[in-house]
C-alpha positions, 0 to 999 in steps of 0.5 A: 174420899169421904174420910179425907174431905168430909161430907160437905167436901164430898157434896161439892166434889159430886157437884163439880164432877157432874159439871165435869161430865159435860165440860168437854162440850163447852168451848173455852177461850184461854191462853196457856199462861192461864191454865199454867197459873190455875194449875199452879195455884190448885196444886198448892191448895188444900181444904184449909187454903183461905179465900184471901190466900187464893185472892192474893195470888192475883195481886197486881194483875192489871185491871181490864174490863169486858174481858169476857166479851171477846167472842162472837158466840158465848164461850167460857173465858178464862183470863188470869192475866187481866181481871175486873172486879167480877172476874176476880171474884169468880176466879177466886171462888172457883179455885176455892170450890175446887180446893174445898172439894179436893179437886186439882185439875184444869177441868175441875176448875173449868167446871167450877167456873162455869157452874158459878158464871152461868145459870144453873151451870149451863152455858147456853149463849150470852143470855145464860150468863149471870150478868147482874150480881143479885142474879148471880147470888140467887142462882149460886145460893140455889146451887149451894155454892155460896151463902147469902149473909143477911142477918143479924139486924143490925148491921143488916138494917137497910133494904134494897128493892131492885128495879133492874133495867140497865142492860136492856136500856143500854144495849149499845154498851154490850157487844152481844146485845148490839150485834144480836138485838133479839137477845135484849128481849131475853135480858129484859125478861130476866130484869123483870124477874129481878125487879121487885125483889128485896134484900137486906144489906149493911148501910155504909154508915154502919161499916165501922170497926166494931165488934158486931161487924167483925163477928158478922163479916169474915175475912174472904167474904165477897162484898157486893157494893149496893148502889142507887144508880138507875137500873143497877143493883151492884156497883162493885165487888171485892173480898173482905180484909180485916186489919187493925183499923177496920174493914178493907177491900181486896179488889180489881180496882179501876182506880189503881188499874190493878188488883190491890188491897185498898189502903183506905178502909172500906168506910172511907172508900164508900164515902168517896162514892156518892152512889154507893149505898152499902154492902151485901155479904156473900160467903163461899160455901165450905 
């Protein structure tokens, strides 16, 4: 196995195997079509399969928000038939981690997805889910599943200082918080832990078709769009796609109502949203 997948692949395989030992204890919500789709993609994947190749397996899947909010008690939800920007990123990242570790079983995918979605890979109720993407990045960097790209400067010339409180100040917008108000206290503490942290990002004025940006951002990198909306950190997610005219975004689009590669450049896309300030860049570990 060591010769076949290399040291990095071996480490990923060991990590996913650790979570697989406990996956049978977690409740999972899915339909047969979801497990069939995942297994088909994994069967065709290998260590050389790119993030974009995996992401393009979900082109035209309908955009549907809040697909994780379907159970009274938190469960590991797999829904490949309906995606939003976060579940698309998590779905593809879990597939890439499995392919990288030479893992091709349904249980392997569940382990990878859970390790990405929940704090330290442990599903322990609604508040164990990584709701804010800055928290998602931090936790998965600690788990050595992704890398936070924040150099060089430029293009990472802007600084985002977090002031997070959106969920705790809008509990009515979240089913679990509305039904279990005691969870708001836990969420508020998580928000306090994030507040005050600072992260380098690329301002939207710098998202140009330059050699520097092409050297910095790779095809398939996760692009997290920063924003100045009160109480939030990240407004939208997608994958980097380079074309001749510049950087584009593959994303689950609320505007197009499906997974698409945006026809306009990311710079043009950003200009259409006044609250968007720039991008953070996250790379799935290989």
